[in-house]
C-alpha positions, 0 to 999 in steps of 0.5 A: 321337713319344708318340702313335705310341710307343704302338703296342704297348699303346695302338694307334697305327700303326707307321711306314708305313701298315698293311694294314687289309684283311680279307685281311691276314696276321697280323704275323710270319706272312707270308713272312719276308725275308732274315735275319728270322724268322717266328713259328717262326723262332729267329734275329734280324735279322743287322743287329741285335745282341741286347740286352746281357745286363744292362739298366738302369732309371732312373725319370726322373719322374712323369707323374701321381699320385693316380689311382684304379684306373688300368688302360689307358693310351693316349698322345695325339699331342702327349704327353698321356695318356688313362687308364682307371679300372677301378672308376670307369668313367671316362677322364681326360686327363693333361697332359704336363709338369704332370700335371694330370688332367681327366676327359673322360667316363664309359663307360656300362654299366661294371659293376665288380666283382672284376677287372672294370670299365673295362680296356683302352684303344686309339686307332684307327689313324686317330685323327688323323681319326676321334678314336675311342677303343676300350675293353674293359670289363665289363658286367652280362652280359659283357665287350665292346669298344666305341669312343667318339668323343673331342671335345675341343671339348665341356665337360670330363666330356662329351667322349666320344660314345655307345659303339658296340659293336664286339664283345660276348659275351666271358665275364665273372667276378669274376676272369680277365676279361683286358682288354688290347686293342691294334692290331697292325702289320697294323691289326687289333684284338687282345684278350686274354681270361680264362676267368673261373675256369671253366677248361674255357672255355680249351680250348673252341674255341666259347668266347671265354674264355681266348683271344687274339682278332683282328678288324677295327676293326669287330669282324669276323673277319679272313681269315688267322685260323685259322678264317675265320668266327671271331675266335679267334686262339689258345687255351688261355690262363688270363688274358691281360693283356699284348700286345706286338709286337717289332721283327720284328712277332711277337706276345708275350703275358703270362699269369697262372699258377694257383699255380706258373708265370706265362708269357711266350708267343710267339703263333702263330695257331691254337696251343694254349697248354695251360691247364688241361692244362698250366701252365708248360713241360710239354712235352706234344704239341700244346701250346705251351710258354712262352718264359719262366716265373716263380713266381707270387709273383715276377710275376703279370704284367699289361701288357707292352711291347717296347723296346730289344730286350727285353720289359718285363713289369709284375708285380702280386703280384711288385711288380717290372718284369721285363726279358726280352732277346730274340734272335729268338724265344729269350731272349738272357739271363736275365730281370732284375727291377727296382724290386722292392717300390719302387712296389708292384703294377705294372699297365701298361707303355707304350712311348714309342719308343726307350728311353722307357717309362711304368709304371703302378702298381696299389696302389688296385685293392683288393689293394695298400697305397696310400700318399699319391700312389698310383696313379702313372704313372712315366716310365722310361729303360731299356736 
């Protein structure tokens, strides 16, 4: 359950084999069945009641502590975790139960600096047989995606094979590198990128900056993308670090605003989400408004996950976990904040199935105030 509970963030396949063919339709865009909604629909499945207006969060324990600049997390079959260190460029394994941390290897070529480094992690949908771990990382010249074979039989610290570059050429900067990767219900690889502080990249259809990308596991464009020869899935983004699919396979993304509005967006292929022409709900023709917004001091969202009918969103500057209950493509109730200020900056949320989540703190990223034991991976029960 722990391995496949990582579907939304870490890339495990959903129940049932995904269609990984190059002609597969994006999730949520195929003809909806009775009572379901495509990405433009507003109704939830009639057999599923919306979540309650008021939720709850219980911190049930710590999966690990004493981590340095943790960013991406990928649950393994059996309950252990893989965690990436942004600034060290290493991947470690966390033992379920004991929380023991063992470095399995280093990703060659990581060039940390500012907001860059070793960022997102995702397990191959065929991890049980191919043992491939996908990584999004910053190099001296770009941001790129590579995959490495994980061999547990080799000595600790030497268990990662040579990186096989899947996709390269994503713009890099000291800020706004994006970095979240995830395999969708269609078996395709999605990546959130940033515009590196060069705002015009977000509206440039030829740039990979400020976009959500969709590609095959080998890094090729997917038939069904807005442009057949392009991996660009949506544009007009400032800095996407959160990707998650809901029960009806609709894709949601969290995005950092500039000085006014952070956003939660429902992603549709080919849609333009406005940056830098719009921030928040601008109502401009041709631009897609977010479903929900927050003041930047209250959120600065990084990772998101879907669980129990709600999107759960980690806030960095806001130092809180937001719950956004959904009814189809609309809010079922007002967002709620939990854990405000209790654990500091929050980076990543990982679903483990049902009402269980992992929550990763980010106090050692250079912008926090780390205390003894930071950084941590917390275990949560949510409603």
